[in-house]
C-alpha positions in Angstrom: 0.0 0.0 0.0 1.5 3.3 -1.0 1.0 6.6 0.8 -1.9 7.7 -1.5 -3.7 4.5 -1.0 -3.3 4.8 2.8 -4.7 8.3 2.9 -7.5 7.3 0.6 -8.4 4.4 2.9 -8.4 6.7 5.9 -10.5 9.3 4.1 -13.0 6.6 3.1 -13.2 5.1 6.5 -13.0 8.2 8.7 -15.3 10.6 6.8 -15.1 13.3 9.6 -11.4 13.3 9.9 -9.9 16.6 8.5 -6.4 15.1 8.9 -7.2 12.2 6.7 -8.4 14.5 3.9 -5.5 16.8 4.4 -3.1 13.9 4.0 -5.0 12.7 1.0 -4.7 16.2 -0.5 -1.0 16.1 0.1 -0.6 12.8 -1.6 -2.6 14.0 -4.6 -0.5 17.2 -4.7 2.7 15.3 -4.7 1.5 13.1 -7.6 0.5 16.3 -9.5 -3.3 15.7 -9.5 -4.2 19.3 -8.7 -8.0 19.0 -8.9 -8.2 15.9 -6.6 -5.8 17.7 -4.2 -8.0 20.8 -4.2 -11.1 18.6 -3.6 -9.4 16.8 -0.7 -8.0 20.0 0.9 -11.5 21.7 0.6 -13.1 18.7 2.4 -10.4 19.0 5.1 -11.0 22.7 5.4 -14.8 22.3 5.6 -14.3 19.7 8.4 -11.9 21.9 10.4 -11.3 25.4 9.2 -8.8 25.9 12.0 -6.4 23.3 10.6 -3.6 25.3 8.8 -2.5 22.5 6.4 -5.5 22.7 4.0 -5.5 26.5 4.1 -1.8 26.7 3.2 -2.1 24.0 0.6 -5.1 25.6 -1.0 -3.2 28.9 -1.2 -0.4 27.1 -3.0 -2.9 25.7 -5.4 -4.4 29.2 -6.1 -7.5 28.9 -3.9 -8.1 31.5 -1.2 -10.1 30.4 1.9 -10.3 31.7 5.5 -10.2 35.2 6.8 -9.8 38.0 4.3 
């Protein structure tokens, strides 16, 4: 099982875990799948808007969320 598969498994089995979706987003970003990364980071952000990982990652991917 590679890292992406592990995070995908976690996200599918822990639907309310922002960390699982943030990890999945990181795996997708590393593999170069921008849209899947954005989707996963957005899910993580919606689950926990205080978690800095998805906010920072979305900014890197050109999506602005959070306080303006």
